[in-house]
C-alpha positions in Angstrom: -5.4 0.1 3.4 -3.4 2.2 5.8 0.3 3.1 6.1 0.9 0.4 8.7 -0.1 -2.3 6.2 2.8 -1.5 3.8 5.8 -3.7 3.9 9.4 -2.3 4.1 10.3 -0.7 0.8 6.7 -0.2 -0.4 5.4 3.2 -1.4 1.8 4.5 -1.3 0.0 7.8 -2.0 -1.7 9.4 1.0 -5.5 9.5 0.4 -6.5 11.0 3.8 -5.7 11.2 7.5 -8.4 10.0 9.8 -9.2 12.0 12.9 -11.2 9.2 14.6 -10.1 8.4 18.2 -6.9 10.3 18.1 -5.4 12.8 20.5 -6.0 16.4 19.8 -3.4 17.9 17.5 -2.1 14.7 16.0 -3.6 15.4 12.6 -2.2 18.9 12.6 1.3 17.5 13.6 1.2 15.0 10.7 0.2 17.8 8.3 3.1 19.9 9.5 5.4 17.0 8.8 4.2 16.9 5.2 1.7 14.0 5.4 -1.1 15.5 3.2 -3.3 14.2 0.4 -1.7 13.0 -2.8 1.8 12.9 -1.3 3.9 9.8 -1.7 5.1 7.9 1.5 7.5 5.0 1.7 8.2 2.7 4.6 11.9 2.5 5.2 12.0 0.5 8.4 9.7 -1.0 11.0 10.6 -1.5 14.6 9.9 -4.9 16.3 7.0 -5.4 18.8 4.7 -2.8 17.1 7.3 0.0 17.5 7.6 3.1 15.4 7.9 3.2 11.6 10.6 5.1 9.8 9.1 6.6 6.7 10.0 8.9 3.8 7.5 11.6 2.9 7.9 13.0 -0.6 11.4 12.8 -1.9 13.5 14.0 1.0 11.7 14.1 4.4 12.3 11.2 6.7 10.4 10.8 10.0 9.5 8.2 12.6 5.9 7.8 13.6 4.1 5.5 16.0 2.1 2.6 14.7 -1.2 4.2 15.9 -0.4 7.3 13.8 0.4 5.1 10.8 -2.9 3.4 11.1 -4.7 6.8 10.8 -3.0 7.4 7.4 -5.1 5.9 4.6 -3.2 5.3 1.4 -4.1 4.2 -2.2 
């Protein structure tokens, strides 16, 4: 299951971030934003037409990421 599969309001724990088929530097950017193993993430909003996701990482950090990036984040 990946982050894009969560519904609005659901929370998951990051298991890993996949590097398959991504642009160089995306994994490092996600890590810099706090998306690392064993960190909770919650989906706050989803834009229509496969737009970005507004997520909360940890307790206080809120960011928006593209759907393609959310699909790289495997959760448990």
